PASEBA-1860 file (N, C-alpha, C; in nm, 3 decimals):
! residues 206
1> XXXXXXXX> 4.415/-0.818/1.911/4.332/-0.718/1.978/4.198/-0.708/1.905 ~ 4.088/-0.706/1.977/3.957/-0.698/1.913/3.940/-0.569/1.834 ~ 3.871/-0.575/1.723/3.843/-0.456/1.645/3.731/-0.378/1.711 ~ 3.751/-0.245/1.732/3.647/-0.165/1.798/3.513/-0.178/1.726 ~ 3.408/-0.200/1.803/3.276/-0.208/1.746/3.239/-0.344/1.690 ~ 3.333/-0.438/1.693/3.305/-0.571/1.641/3.330/-0.675/1.749 ~ 3.244/-0.772/1.756/3.262/-0.878/1.855/3.356/-0.984/1.800 ~ 3.425/-1.053/1.888/3.512/-1.161/1.844/3.429/-1.277/1.792
9> XXXXXXXX> 3.473/-1.342/1.682/3.398/-1.457/1.632/3.403/-1.571/1.734 ~ 3.298/-1.652/1.739/3.299/-1.764/1.835/3.409/-1.862/1.804 ~ 3.462/-1.925/1.907/3.568/-2.023/1.890/3.527/-2.152/1.960 ~ 3.579/-2.263/1.910/3.551/-2.392/1.971/3.682/-2.465/1.995 ~ 3.686/-2.544/2.100/3.806/-2.624/2.128/3.805/-2.749/2.041 ~ 3.918/-2.816/2.034/3.926/-2.942/1.958/3.828/-3.044/2.015 ~ 3.816/-3.050/2.148/3.725/-3.145/2.209/3.580/-3.115/2.174 ~ 3.543/-2.988/2.176/3.406/-2.951/2.142/3.374/-2.987/1.997
17> XXXXXXXX> 3.466/-2.961/1.906/3.444/-2.993/1.765/3.427/-3.143/1.745 ~ 3.508/-3.222/1.812/3.498/-3.367/1.798/3.367/-3.419/1.856 ~ 3.327/-3.368/1.970/3.202/-3.411/2.030/3.084/-3.381/1.938 ~ 3.084/-3.261/1.880/2.977/-3.225/1.788/2.981/-3.310/1.662 ~ 3.102/-3.337/1.612/3.116/-3.417/1.490/3.065/-3.559/1.512 ~ 3.091/-3.614/1.629/3.046/-3.749/1.660/2.897/-3.755/1.694 ~ 2.846/-3.649/1.756/2.711/-3.654/1.809/2.600/-3.603/1.720 ~ 2.631/-3.510/1.628/2.526/-3.455/1.543/2.490/-3.552/1.432
25> XXXXXXXX> 2.361/-3.573/1.415/2.310/-3.664/1.312/2.191/-3.595/1.247 ~ 2.218/-3.510/1.147/2.114/-3.426/1.091/2.070/-3.324/1.195 ~ 1.940/-3.304/1.212/1.894/-3.206/1.311/1.896/-3.258/1.454 ~ 1.926/-3.385/1.471/1.920/-3.446/1.604/2.060/-3.481/1.657 ~ 2.062/-3.526/1.781/2.183/-3.577/1.845/2.165/-3.727/1.863 ~ 2.266/-3.805/1.825/2.252/-3.950/1.838/2.383/-4.014/1.878 ~ 2.373/-4.141/1.916/2.490/-4.218/1.957/2.544/-4.303/1.842 ~ 2.503/-4.274/1.719/2.549/-4.354/1.606/2.698/-4.336/1.580
33> XXXXXXXX> 2.748/-4.215/1.600/2.891/-4.189/1.587/2.943/-4.197/1.446 ~ 3.075/-4.224/1.436/3.144/-4.232/1.307/3.227/-4.359/1.304 ~ 3.215/-4.434/1.197/3.288/-4.560/1.184/3.421/-4.543/1.114 ~ 3.529/-4.571/1.186/3.663/-4.572/1.126/3.739/-4.442/1.147 ~ 3.865/-4.455/1.187/3.948/-4.337/1.212/3.976/-4.261/1.084 ~ 3.987/-4.331/0.970/4.015/-4.261/0.845/3.896/-4.175/0.803 ~ 3.774/-4.229/0.817/3.655/-4.149/0.786/3.649/-4.027/0.877 ~ 3.677/-4.047/1.006/3.675/-3.935/1.100/3.779/-3.831/1.063
41> XXXXXXXX> 3.900/-3.877/1.026/4.005/-3.786/0.983/3.959/-3.701/0.865 ~ 3.901/-3.766/0.764/3.865/-3.695/0.642/3.746/-3.601/0.663 ~ 3.648/-3.642/0.744/3.535/-3.553/0.775/3.585/-3.429/0.849 ~ 3.676/-3.448/0.941/3.732/-3.336/1.015/3.809/-3.244/0.922 ~ 3.887/-3.301/0.832/3.961/-3.222/0.733/3.864/-3.140/0.647 ~ 3.758/-3.203/0.600/3.660/-3.135/0.515/3.582/-3.029/0.593 ~ 3.569/-3.046/0.722/3.503/-2.946/0.805/3.579/-2.814/0.798 ~ 3.711/-2.822/0.793/3.790/-2.701/0.778/3.790/-2.648/0.636
49> XXXXXXXX> 3.797/-2.738/0.538/3.810/-2.698/0.399/3.678/-2.654/0.335 ~ 3.569/-2.719/0.370/3.444/-2.696/0.297/3.333/-2.638/0.381 ~ 3.356/-2.625/0.511/3.255/-2.561/0.596/3.312/-2.437/0.664 ~ 3.437/-2.407/0.637/3.498/-2.284/0.686/3.520/-2.277/0.835 ~ 3.533/-2.392/0.901/3.558/-2.392/1.046/3.709/-2.382/1.067 ~ 3.757/-2.262/1.087/3.901/-2.236/1.091/3.970/-2.307/1.207 ~ 3.896/-2.331/1.314/3.957/-2.398/1.429/4.017/-2.533/1.391 ~ 3.954/-2.602/1.294/4.005/-2.731/1.252/4.145/-2.716/1.191
57> XXXXXXXX> 4.158/-2.623/1.098/4.286/-2.604/1.030/4.393/-2.552/1.126 ~ 4.354/-2.467/1.219/4.451/-2.407/1.310/4.495/-2.501/1.421 ~ 4.402/-2.585/1.469/4.430/-2.664/1.588/4.470/-2.808/1.561 ~ 4.420/-2.868/1.454/4.446/-3.009/1.431/4.571/-3.034/1.347 ~ 4.624/-2.930/1.286/4.755/-2.938/1.221/4.765/-3.054/1.122 ~ 4.675/-3.056/1.025/4.676/-3.161/0.924/4.801/-3.154/0.838 ~ 4.851/-3.271/0.800/4.967/-3.282/0.712/4.940/-3.391/0.608 ~ 5.004/-3.382/0.489/4.994/-3.491/0.392/5.062/-3.616/0.448
65> XXXXXXXX> 4.996/-3.731/0.436/5.056/-3.851/0.492/5.017/-3.974/0.409 ~ 5.039/-4.093/0.468/5.024/-4.219/0.393/4.885/-4.241/0.336 ~ 4.783/-4.188/0.403/4.646/-4.204/0.356/4.582/-4.069/0.323 ~ 4.666/-3.971/0.289/4.614/-3.838/0.259/4.621/-3.746/0.379 ~ 4.535/-3.643/0.387/4.537/-3.550/0.501/4.525/-3.625/0.634 ~ 4.614/-3.591/0.726/4.626/-3.669/0.851/4.659/-3.576/0.967 ~ 4.592/-3.596/1.079/4.621/-3.521/1.200/4.655/-3.617/1.314 ~ 4.777/-3.611/1.359/4.818/-3.691/1.475/4.741/-3.648/1.601
73> XXXXXXXX> 4.710/-3.518/1.605/4.644/-3.464/1.725/4.506/-3.524/1.747 ~ 4.443/-3.571/1.641/4.311/-3.632/1.655/4.315/-3.748/1.753 ~ 4.419/-3.831/1.746/4.430/-3.947/1.834/4.442/-3.904/1.981 ~ 4.518/-3.797/2.004/4.535/-3.749/2.141/4.403/-3.697/2.197 ~ 4.326/-3.628/2.113/4.198/-3.575/2.158/4.097/-3.687/2.184 ~ 4.099/-3.790/2.100/4.011/-3.904/2.123/4.046/-3.974/2.253 ~ 4.176/-3.986/2.279/4.220/-4.047/2.405/4.168/-3.968/2.525 ~ 4.180/-3.835/2.516/4.134/-3.749/2.625/3.984/-3.765/2.648
81> XXXXXXXX> 3.908/-3.764/2.539/3.763/-3.776/2.551/3.721/-3.913/2.603 ~ 3.796/-4.016/2.566/3.767/-4.150/2.622/3.797/-4.153/2.771 ~ 3.909/-4.095/2.810/3.946/-4.091/2.952/3.845/-4.013/3.035 ~ 3.782/-3.912/2.973/3.681/-3.832/3.042/3.544/-3.900/3.045 ~ 3.534/-4.015/2.977/3.409/-4.088/2.975/3.305/-4.028/2.882 ~ 3.350/-3.951/2.782/3.258/-3.886/2.690/3.248/-3.958/2.556 ~ 3.351/-4.036/2.522/3.356/-4.109/2.395/3.388/-4.254/2.422 ~ 3.328/-4.341/2.344/3.354/-4.485/2.352/3.392/-4.534/2.213
89> XXXXXXXX> 3.486/-4.628/2.206/3.521/-4.688/2.077/3.515/-4.839/2.087 ~ 3.474/-4.902/1.977/3.468/-5.047/1.974/3.503/-5.096/1.835 ~ 3.559/-5.216/1.829/3.599/-5.276/1.702/3.476/-5.311/1.621 ~ 3.477/-5.275/1.492/3.365/-5.310/1.406/3.410/-5.388/1.282 ~ 3.537/-5.424/1.276/3.584/-5.503/1.163/3.732/-5.482/1.140 ~ 3.784/-5.546/1.037/3.924/-5.530/1.003/3.947/-5.393/0.941 ~ 4.064/-5.338/0.966/4.097/-5.207/0.911/4.105/-5.213/0.760 ~ 4.060/-5.103/0.698/4.076/-5.089/0.554/4.222/-5.058/0.524
97> XXXXXXXX> 4.256/-5.054/0.396/4.394/-5.021/0.359/4.432/-4.882/0.408 ~ 4.338/-4.788/0.401/4.365/-4.653/0.449/4.385/-4.651/0.600 ~ 4.299/-4.727/0.672/4.314/-4.736/0.818/4.452/-4.791/0.853 ~ 4.491/-4.898/0.785/4.619/-4.962/0.813/4.735/-4.866/0.790 ~ 4.726/-4.786/0.685/4.832/-4.690/0.655/4.847/-4.588/0.767 ~ 4.736/-4.542/0.822/4.743/-4.445/0.930/4.797/-4.508/1.058 ~ 4.758/-4.631/1.085/4.808/-4.699/1.205/4.955/-4.732/1.193 ~ 5.001/-4.763/1.071/5.144/-4.787/1.050/5.224/-4.660/1.079
105> XXXXXXXX> 5.169/-4.545/1.045/5.235/-4.418/1.072/5.251/-4.397/1.222 ~ 5.148/-4.429/1.298/5.158/-4.418/1.443/5.265/-4.512/1.497 ~ 5.270/-4.633/1.446/5.369/-4.730/1.490/5.509/-4.680/1.461 ~ 5.528/-4.620/1.343/5.659/-4.567/1.306/5.701/-4.457/1.402 ~ 5.608/-4.365/1.434/5.642/-4.257/1.526/5.678/-4.311/1.663 ~ 5.610/-4.416/1.704/5.639/-4.476/1.833/5.780/-4.535/1.834 ~ 5.818/-4.601/1.726/5.951/-4.660/1.717/6.060/-4.553/1.714 ~ 6.025/-4.434/1.665/6.122/-4.325/1.657/6.143/-4.257/1.791
113> XXXXXXXX> 6.073/-4.304/1.894/6.100/-4.254/2.029/6.008/-4.144/2.077 ~ 5.885/-4.140/2.027/5.789/-4.043/2.075/5.764/-4.069/2.224 ~ 5.781/-3.966/2.305/5.769/-3.983/2.449/5.624/-4.007/2.491 ~ 5.608/-4.092/2.590/5.475/-4.116/2.646/5.402/-4.228/2.575 ~ 5.323/-4.300/2.649/5.245/-4.411/2.595/5.101/-4.365/2.584 ~ 5.065/-4.303/2.472/4.930/-4.253/2.454/4.839/-4.364/2.406 ~ 4.711/-4.333/2.401/4.612/-4.427/2.347/4.652/-4.468/2.205 ~ 4.694/-4.370/2.125/4.729/-4.399/1.987/4.850/-4.490/1.978
121> XXXXXXXX> 4.952/-4.464/2.058/5.072/-4.547/2.056/5.040/-4.689/2.100 ~ 4.958/-4.701/2.205/4.923/-4.833/2.253/4.844/-4.910/2.148 ~ 4.754/-4.841/2.080/4.675/-4.908/1.977/4.762/-4.954/1.862 ~ 4.864/-4.874/1.830/4.949/-4.906/1.715/5.037/-5.027/1.740 ~ 5.058/-5.062/1.867/5.146/-5.175/1.897/5.070/-5.292/1.958 ~ 4.937/-5.282/1.965/4.860/-5.387/2.028/4.808/-5.485/1.924 ~ 4.742/-5.591/1.972/4.692/-5.694/1.883/4.578/-5.644/1.796 ~ 4.511/-5.534/1.836/4.401/-5.483/1.754/4.444/-5.364/1.670
129> XXXXXXXX> 4.573/-5.352/1.642/4.625/-5.238/1.567/4.563/-5.227/1.429 ~ 4.523/-5.338/1.370/4.469/-5.333/1.236/4.321/-5.370/1.234 ~ 4.249/-5.319/1.335/4.105/-5.334/1.341/4.041/-5.196/1.333 ~ 3.935/-5.186/1.257/3.864/-5.061/1.242/3.772/-5.041/1.362 ~ 3.765/-4.918/1.411/3.687/-4.889/1.530/3.579/-4.787/1.500 ~ 3.466/-4.802/1.565/3.359/-4.702/1.558/3.365/-4.617/1.684 ~ 3.357/-4.486/1.666/3.364/-4.392/1.777/3.225/-4.333/1.801 ~ 3.176/-4.348/1.923/3.043/-4.300/1.959/3.048/-4.222/2.089
137> XXXXXXXX> 2.944/-4.144/2.113/2.936/-4.072/2.239/2.871/-4.158/2.347 ~ 2.920/-4.145/2.468/2.856/-4.209/2.583/2.735/-4.124/2.623 ~ 2.661/-4.169/2.721/2.546/-4.091/2.771/2.592/-3.954/2.818 ~ 2.707/-3.949/2.887/2.759/-3.820/2.933/2.799/-3.732/2.814 ~ 2.856/-3.795/2.710/2.893/-3.720/2.591/2.772/-3.663/2.521 ~ 2.666/-3.743/2.510/2.542/-3.696/2.448/2.481/-3.580/2.527 ~ 2.484/-3.592/2.658/2.431/-3.486/2.743/2.508/-3.356/2.723 ~ 2.641/-3.367/2.715/2.724/-3.248/2.698/2.698/-3.183/2.562
145> XXXXXXXX> 2.682/-3.263/2.457/2.654/-3.207/2.324/2.520/-3.133/2.325 ~ 2.420/-3.191/2.390/2.289/-3.124/2.397/2.301/-2.990/2.471 ~ 2.384/-2.988/2.575/2.405/-2.863/2.648/2.477/-2.761/2.562 ~ 2.575/-2.807/2.484/2.649/-2.718/2.395/2.556/-2.655/2.291 ~ 2.462/-2.733/2.241/2.373/-2.684/2.136/2.275/-2.578/2.187 ~ 2.260/-2.568/2.318/2.174/-2.465/2.376/2.242/-2.329/2.377 ~ 2.372/-2.328/2.352/2.449/-2.203/2.357/2.462/-2.143/2.217 ~ 2.429/-2.016/2.200/2.433/-1.952/2.068/2.570/-1.962/2.000
153> XXXXXXXX> 2.677/-1.961/2.079/2.810/-1.964/2.019/2.843/-2.096/1.951 ~ 2.765/-2.200/1.983/2.788/-2.330/1.919/2.721/-2.341/1.783 ~ 2.631/-2.249/1.751/2.551/-2.260/1.630/2.634/-2.266/1.502 ~ 2.734/-2.177/1.480/2.809/-2.185/1.354/2.885/-2.316/1.336 ~ 2.936/-2.372/1.445/3.008/-2.498/1.436/2.912/-2.613/1.407 ~ 2.797/-2.611/1.475/2.696/-2.715/1.453/2.646/-2.711/1.309 ~ 2.625/-2.592/1.255/2.577/-2.580/1.118/2.681/-2.633/1.019 ~ 2.808/-2.601/1.044/2.914/-2.650/0.957/2.925/-2.801/0.960
161> XXXXXXXX> 2.913/-2.860/1.079/2.922/-3.005/1.093/2.802/-3.072/1.027 ~ 2.682/-3.016/1.046/2.564/-3.073/0.981/2.579/-3.069/0.829 ~ 2.637/-2.961/0.778/2.657/-2.948/0.633/2.748/-3.059/0.581 ~ 2.860/-3.081/0.649/2.957/-3.182/0.605/2.900/-3.323/0.621 ~ 2.840/-3.352/0.735/2.788/-3.486/0.756/2.670/-3.517/0.664 ~ 2.587/-3.415/0.635/2.476/-3.436/0.543/2.527/-3.463/0.402 ~ 2.627/-3.388/0.358/2.680/-3.403/0.223/2.745/-3.538/0.202 ~ 2.816/-3.587/0.303/2.895/-3.709/0.287/2.837/-3.829/0.361
169> XXXXXXXX> 2.715/-3.816/0.411/2.656/-3.923/0.492/2.648/-4.056/0.418 ~ 2.617/-4.051/0.291/2.599/-4.175/0.215/2.722/-4.216/0.135 ~ 2.833/-4.148/0.156/2.956/-4.183/0.087/3.020/-4.306/0.152 ~ 3.061/-4.401/0.070/3.147/-4.507/0.122/3.284/-4.446/0.152 ~ 3.368/-4.520/0.223/3.502/-4.468/0.251/3.577/-4.445/0.120 ~ 3.561/-4.534/0.023/3.624/-4.516/-0.107/3.578/-4.386/-0.173 ~ 3.448/-4.359/-0.170/3.395/-4.236/-0.229/3.450/-4.113/-0.157 ~ 3.458/-4.122/-0.024/3.508/-4.010/0.054/3.654/-3.982/0.022
177> XXXXXXXX> 3.733/-4.088/0.015/3.874/-4.071/-0.021/3.889/-4.015/-0.162 ~ 3.808/-4.065/-0.253/3.816/-4.018/-0.392/3.784/-3.868/-0.400 ~ 3.685/-3.824/-0.325/3.651/-3.681/-0.322/3.770/-3.599/-0.271 ~ 3.828/-3.641/-0.160/3.941/-3.567/-0.102/4.061/-3.568/-0.197 ~ 4.090/-3.685/-0.254/4.208/-3.697/-0.339/4.195/-3.617/-0.467 ~ 4.079/-3.616/-0.529/4.063/-3.544/-0.655/4.050/-3.393/-0.633 ~ 3.984/-3.352/-0.525/3.962/-3.210/-0.502/4.084/-3.140/-0.444 ~ 4.165/-3.213/-0.365/4.274/-3.145/-0.294/4.413/-3.194/-0.337
185> XXXXXXXX> 4.419/-3.273/-0.442/4.549/-3.320/-0.492/4.637/-3.203/-0.535 ~ 4.578/-3.104/-0.602/4.656/-2.990/-0.651/4.718/-2.908/-0.539 ~ 4.660/-2.918/-0.419/4.715/-2.846/-0.304/4.824/-2.926/-0.233 ~ 4.852/-3.046/-0.282/4.959/-3.127/-0.225/4.919/-3.221/-0.114 ~ 4.788/-3.236/-0.089/4.744/-3.316/0.023/4.759/-3.466/0.001 ~ 4.784/-3.509/-0.121/4.803/-3.653/-0.148/4.947/-3.686/-0.185 ~ 5.035/-3.590/-0.167/5.173/-3.608/-0.214/5.248/-3.720/-0.144 ~ 5.209/-3.754/-0.021/5.277/-3.859/0.055/5.197/-3.989/0.060
193> XXXXXXXX> 5.084/-3.991/-0.005/4.994/-4.106/0.006/5.051/-4.232/-0.058 ~ 5.034/-4.345/0.012/5.075/-4.475/-0.038/4.960/-4.546/-0.109 ~ 4.840/-4.489/-0.100/4.723/-4.554/-0.161/4.662/-4.468/-0.272 ~ 4.730/-4.361/-0.308/4.676/-4.265/-0.405/4.636/-4.331/-0.536 ~ 4.726/-4.408/-0.594/4.698/-4.469/-0.725/4.577/-4.561/-0.719 ~ 4.563/-4.637/-0.610/4.449/-4.728/-0.597/4.319/-4.652/-0.579 ~ 4.324/-4.546/-0.499/4.204/-4.466/-0.477/4.155/-4.405/-0.609 ~ 4.247/-4.346/-0.684/4.210/-4.282/-0.809/4.171/-4.383/-0.916
201> XXXXXX> 4.237/-4.500/-0.916/4.204/-4.602/-1.015/4.065/-4.658/-0.995 ~ 4.025/-4.673/-0.869/3.892/-4.727/-0.840/3.784/-4.625/-0.869 ~ 3.821/-4.497/-0.858/3.722/-4.394/-0.882/3.616/-4.389/-0.774 ~ 3.503/-4.332/-0.807/3.395/-4.321/-0.711/3.283/-4.417/-0.747 ~ 3.225/-4.478/-0.645/3.111/-4.564/-0.663/3.144/-4.701/-0.718 ~ 3.272/-4.742/-0.703/3.314/-4.873/-0.756/3.326/-4.972/-0.641
END
């Protein structure tokens, strides 16, 4: 129930957050997108942890997994946005070790009898299962993000995303993983990781 005299804080859907995360590039909107599902996973995780966007933590249901914090729901939302013609993905190289670990998790869940053939399940069992993909906005996606930014309620989410993307823009995937693993290890987010020792051994900037 709303508190008398106070307005409800703005809320964003999972799709809106993903569109903004993919489309915002500093103060502008661009089609550059984000390279790699693991990078996208970790940026989304940090959006909740370090920019205070509670919708991420509440809706994406992150759990400790083979490559650290992991949200299965991210794959479903990407599938939906691709089907709506708002997001495009294309192969940009072989999957990193972290990417492979996340795709293996999807394959395992598929073998355990997860109902339905989603985009994620199909990718996990296809010939490109171990290829890294770049996720970008289509023209329609870019148009929608620009429209969202005209609305005052989108401002806090846009500011949080700009903060995270600006801070980590020049991080390699190794650097990004090292940041997450060292900062959130005490909270248990790396407890299931299969690459933890390698990430920590390499350190940052190696």
